[in-house]
Backbone bond lengths (Angstrom), bond angles and torsions (degrees), N, CA, C in turn:
res aa  C-N    CA-C-N  psi(-1)  N-CA   C-N-CA  omega(-1)  CA-C   N-CA-C  phi
1 M - - - 1.443 - - 1.525 108.56 -
2 S 1.322 115.24 137.08 1.457 119.21 174.80 1.516 109.29 -96.90
3 K 1.324 115.49 139.49 1.460 120.06 175.43 1.510 108.42 -149.26
4 Q 1.341 114.64 138.28 1.454 121.23 -178.53 1.526 108.96 -132.04
5 P 1.329 117.40 132.15 1.468 119.32 177.61 1.516 110.94 -73.71
6 V 1.318 115.41 150.54 1.458 122.41 173.19 1.517 108.30 -127.01
7 S 1.322 116.06 158.99 1.461 120.76 -178.47 1.526 108.39 -103.84
8 G 1.298 116.76 -147.58 1.452 121.92 179.44 1.507 113.46 118.35
9 S 1.318 116.90 -24.19 1.465 120.32 175.82 1.523 107.24 -147.53
10 Q 1.318 116.09 167.06 1.452 122.07 -179.70 1.529 109.31 -97.98
11 P 1.352 117.77 112.68 1.465 119.10 -179.19 1.522 112.27 -63.39
12 A 1.325 115.30 144.45 1.458 120.90 177.10 1.532 110.94 -93.11
13 G 1.329 117.18 3.68 1.452 121.70 -178.82 1.517 110.39 -155.75
14 A 1.312 115.50 -160.79 1.461 122.71 -176.53 1.531 110.31 -89.93
15 Y 1.335 116.37 76.93 1.450 121.87 177.60 1.520 110.21 -160.30
16 S 1.320 115.92 163.30 1.459 121.54 175.29 1.521 108.97 -87.72
17 P 1.334 118.47 143.11 1.458 119.63 175.95 1.540 112.23 -59.94
18 G 1.329 114.93 -31.78 1.458 119.26 177.77 1.511 110.46 -160.44
19 I 1.319 115.44 161.46 1.464 123.26 177.23 1.526 107.80 -135.21
20 V 1.337 116.38 134.06 1.462 121.03 169.63 1.528 105.45 -99.01
21 A 1.331 116.02 119.52 1.463 121.92 179.80 1.520 109.83 -109.43
22 E 1.325 114.21 137.33 1.464 121.51 177.71 1.518 112.71 55.59
23 G 1.334 116.94 25.36 1.458 121.66 174.06 1.522 116.39 77.97
24 R 1.338 119.00 -8.11 1.465 120.23 -175.97 1.518 114.92 -134.96
25 F 1.307 118.36 -25.79 1.466 121.02 -174.45 1.515 110.08 -95.98
26 V 1.331 116.34 123.36 1.461 121.51 -178.86 1.529 108.36 -107.89
27 Y 1.313 115.69 119.91 1.457 121.90 177.36 1.520 107.27 -107.08
28 V 1.327 116.95 115.12 1.455 121.96 -179.46 1.526 108.29 -99.57
29 S 1.332 115.18 122.71 1.465 120.23 177.28 1.517 110.62 -62.76
30 G 1.329 115.61 159.15 1.450 120.50 178.63 1.521 111.32 -53.67
31 Q 1.310 115.97 128.22 1.459 122.37 -179.46 1.517 109.01 -109.50
32 G 1.322 115.67 135.97 1.452 121.47 175.20 1.517 109.69 -112.89
33 S 1.309 115.68 179.48 1.467 120.37 179.16 1.528 108.24 -92.19
34 L 1.336 114.27 68.53 1.453 120.80 -174.87 1.520 112.15 -111.28
35 R 1.303 116.09 142.19 1.452 124.86 170.81 1.512 106.25 -135.66
36 D 1.310 116.66 121.01 1.470 121.56 -178.48 1.526 112.46 52.56
37 G 1.340 115.88 39.92 1.453 121.70 176.77 1.510 115.66 78.20
38 E 1.336 117.66 1.23 1.460 121.10 -178.95 1.531 109.63 -111.68
39 V 1.309 116.57 142.73 1.465 121.76 175.84 1.520 108.91 -70.13
40 V 1.333 115.98 130.85 1.464 121.43 176.80 1.523 108.98 -123.61
41 G 1.320 115.03 153.63 1.453 122.15 -178.15 1.518 109.64 99.05
42 D 1.322 115.58 126.02 1.464 120.47 -176.37 1.523 113.10 -90.93
43 T 1.333 117.40 -23.10 1.459 120.37 -175.98 1.524 110.11 -117.75
44 I 1.306 116.70 163.35 1.453 120.99 177.01 1.532 110.37 -62.37
45 E 1.312 117.28 -35.35 1.469 119.98 179.26 1.526 110.57 -64.79
46 E 1.337 116.68 -46.62 1.467 120.53 179.15 1.523 111.08 -62.67
47 Q 1.326 116.45 -45.78 1.456 119.38 -179.32 1.533 111.14 -64.73
48 T 1.314 118.49 -39.95 1.456 120.57 179.62 1.523 110.56 -63.39
49 Q 1.335 118.00 -39.91 1.464 121.00 177.57 1.531 110.92 -62.68
50 I 1.321 116.87 -42.56 1.454 120.88 179.46 1.527 111.08 -66.38
51 V 1.324 115.86 -44.62 1.465 120.75 179.40 1.538 109.73 -59.07
52 L 1.308 117.05 -47.49 1.473 119.60 -178.59 1.528 111.51 -67.85
53 A 1.318 118.33 -30.60 1.456 120.41 173.73 1.529 110.23 -66.30
54 N 1.328 117.35 -38.37 1.463 121.10 176.25 1.525 111.32 -65.75
55 V 1.346 116.39 -41.83 1.469 120.73 175.75 1.519 109.38 -59.02
56 A 1.325 117.17 -47.28 1.465 121.39 -179.83 1.525 111.68 -60.36
57 A 1.340 117.87 -38.39 1.461 121.12 179.69 1.525 111.67 -64.86
58 V 1.337 116.81 -41.25 1.467 120.32 178.21 1.531 109.68 -66.17
59 L 1.333 116.62 -43.88 1.469 120.51 177.68 1.520 110.80 -59.02
60 E 1.331 117.26 -44.85 1.455 121.78 -178.97 1.537 110.20 -61.41
61 S 1.325 116.65 -39.64 1.457 121.24 178.39 1.526 111.06 -60.30
62 A 1.328 116.56 -29.36 1.467 122.00 -179.57 1.511 112.28 -88.97
63 G 1.343 117.93 -10.08 1.455 121.58 -177.46 1.504 113.63 94.95
64 A 1.337 116.62 19.08 1.464 122.20 -178.38 1.524 109.49 -121.97
65 G 1.306 115.69 177.91 1.450 121.92 177.29 1.512 110.31 -143.53
66 L 1.309 116.62 178.33 1.473 121.08 -178.39 1.530 111.91 -60.33
67 A 1.329 117.52 -29.47 1.470 120.14 178.16 1.525 113.23 -67.72
68 D 1.342 116.25 -16.18 1.463 121.08 -179.03 1.539 112.75 -91.60
69 V 1.336 117.01 -4.03 1.462 120.94 -178.36 1.520 109.75 -74.74
70 V 1.347 115.47 132.11 1.464 120.30 179.47 1.524 112.85 -109.81
71 Q 1.344 116.74 -18.76 1.458 119.35 -178.89 1.511 110.25 -155.44
72 C 1.332 116.91 139.02 1.472 122.96 175.59 1.522 109.53 -128.94
73 R 1.313 114.75 151.54 1.458 121.30 167.96 1.515 106.76 -122.66
74 V 1.323 115.11 128.17 1.465 121.81 -178.87 1.521 107.59 -113.41
75 F 1.326 114.97 130.13 1.455 121.85 179.15 1.517 108.03 -116.07
76 L 1.321 116.35 119.60 1.461 122.33 -177.72 1.525 110.55 -111.28
77 A 1.334 116.16 135.23 1.459 120.58 175.52 1.523 110.71 -69.20
78 D 1.336 116.78 -25.22 1.457 122.30 179.76 1.533 107.97 -142.60
79 T 1.306 117.50 116.45 1.466 120.08 -177.33 1.528 112.52 -65.59
80 A 1.333 117.34 -13.89 1.468 120.31 174.47 1.527 110.78 -65.26
81 H 1.329 117.66 -15.70 1.474 122.22 178.31 1.528 113.27 -84.99
82 F 1.326 117.03 1.60 1.459 119.94 -174.14 1.522 113.33 -54.79
83 R 1.317 118.37 -52.34 1.475 121.00 -176.04 1.530 112.04 -61.63
84 A 1.309 117.60 -41.47 1.460 120.67 -179.74 1.524 110.55 -66.87
85 M 1.335 117.04 -43.17 1.468 120.21 177.41 1.521 109.74 -62.70
86 D 1.334 116.10 -44.69 1.461 121.57 -177.44 1.530 111.38 -61.72
87 G 1.312 117.52 -35.61 1.458 121.12 178.40 1.521 112.26 -62.79
88 V 1.340 116.62 -44.60 1.461 120.75 177.75 1.530 109.88 -68.01
89 Y 1.302 116.91 -45.52 1.472 123.06 -179.04 1.532 109.96 -55.74
90 A 1.341 116.78 -46.17 1.468 121.09 -178.47 1.526 112.20 -64.34
91 Q 1.329 117.56 -28.16 1.465 120.99 179.56 1.527 111.82 -80.48
92 V 1.335 117.51 -24.25 1.456 121.37 -174.24 1.530 112.45 -89.66
93 F 1.325 117.08 -42.56 1.460 120.37 -177.54 1.512 111.14 -84.20
94 P 1.338 116.62 133.83 1.472 119.45 175.40 1.522 110.20 -77.91
95 P 1.330 117.07 156.02 1.461 118.85 176.00 1.532 110.97 -74.42
96 P 1.300 119.55 152.80 1.461 124.78 -5.23 1.524 110.50 -72.57
97 L 1.317 115.52 138.39 1.460 120.39 -179.66 1.527 110.57 -63.81
98 P 1.349 116.78 146.33 1.469 119.65 177.81 1.525 111.19 -65.29
99 A 1.322 116.42 156.77 1.454 121.42 168.22 1.525 106.73 -60.90
100 R 1.341 117.23 150.36 1.460 118.22 -174.62 1.510 111.20 -151.90
101 T 1.315 114.83 145.37 1.466 123.91 169.66 1.513 106.94 -121.85
102 T 1.323 117.40 137.68 1.463 121.88 177.13 1.523 108.50 -127.84
103 V 1.321 116.18 129.51 1.457 120.41 -179.17 1.533 110.02 -136.02
104 G 1.303 115.55 155.52 1.457 122.17 173.88 1.522 109.49 -91.50
105 V 1.328 116.39 133.48 1.466 121.85 -176.21 1.522 110.80 -147.54
106 A 1.325 115.91 167.92 1.456 121.88 167.93 1.532 105.75 -89.53
107 L 1.327 116.38 118.54 1.472 121.14 -178.70 1.524 109.94 -88.83
108 P 1.361 117.04 156.85 1.458 120.45 -167.69 1.526 117.63 -73.05
109 L 1.338 118.36 -19.01 1.454 119.77 -176.96 1.513 111.30 -121.68
110 P 1.339 118.28 142.28 1.450 120.94 176.45 1.537 110.28 -58.30
111 G 1.313 117.04 136.07 1.458 121.91 178.98 1.515 114.63 85.23
112 M 1.326 117.89 -8.53 1.465 121.60 178.93 1.533 108.15 -77.77
113 L 1.342 115.37 120.90 1.462 120.91 -175.16 1.518 113.17 -101.51
114 V 1.342 117.87 -25.33 1.462 121.30 -173.86 1.520 110.69 -150.34
115 E 1.317 115.53 144.00 1.457 123.02 172.13 1.518 107.18 -137.14
116 I 1.336 117.08 139.22 1.469 121.27 -178.38 1.509 109.17 -134.29
117 D 1.348 115.88 133.14 1.456 120.78 168.89 1.525 108.18 -120.54
118 C 1.339 116.80 169.02 1.470 117.96 -179.10 1.513 111.19 -159.18
119 V 1.335 113.26 169.00 1.458 123.10 173.48 1.529 105.90 -126.20
120 A 1.329 115.64 133.60 1.455 121.53 177.34 1.518 108.71 -129.55
121 V 1.325 115.66 161.62 1.450 121.56 175.13 1.520 106.88 -119.47
122 L 1.345 115.82 123.82 1.450 120.21 179.50 1.512 110.31 -60.67
123 P 1.324 117.23 144.68 1.467 120.63 179.45 1.529 110.83 -57.43
124 A 1.332 114.92 146.75 1.467 120.31 177.43 1.506 110.52 -54.93
125 G 1.323 116.66 142.09 1.464 121.41 179.07 1.504 114.11 82.93
126 S 1.325 117.79 3.27 1.467 118.69 -179.42 1.524 111.58 -80.28
127 G 1.335 116.49 -8.22 1.460 119.87 176.69 1.502 112.50 69.26
128 D 1.294 115.84 -166.90 1.474 120.16 177.59 1.511 109.06 -80.86
129 R 1.322 115.93 101.69 1.450 123.24 179.70 1.514 107.26 -101.04
130 P 1.286 121.03 164.40 1.438 125.61 -0.94 1.497 112.44 -80.54
């Protein structure tokens, strides 16, 4: 199997922000609303926008975009934030929306409200990227 790391965000631990596997499948690691290792954004809406911008940056580094995402997993520190997160998510992703799972979890940093990872497929003809 071929796999190549991609950048686009600064990892908060020992992992790659993303991996392109077999030349077409982009696996984006869980992204938080982090800047220089610190959680930013006071509301779930702000954090979701930042998280999705980080996801988009990793995808772009791989040669993909939000329209290429086929599946997302959303991790919420409080499931009461579901509707607010979903509102931002629906505005950011173009149709057809990716398949998605959303779960409530304990997130790794104080103040972190949401983390999102995803899988995308590079557009046909993009060759072995990155």
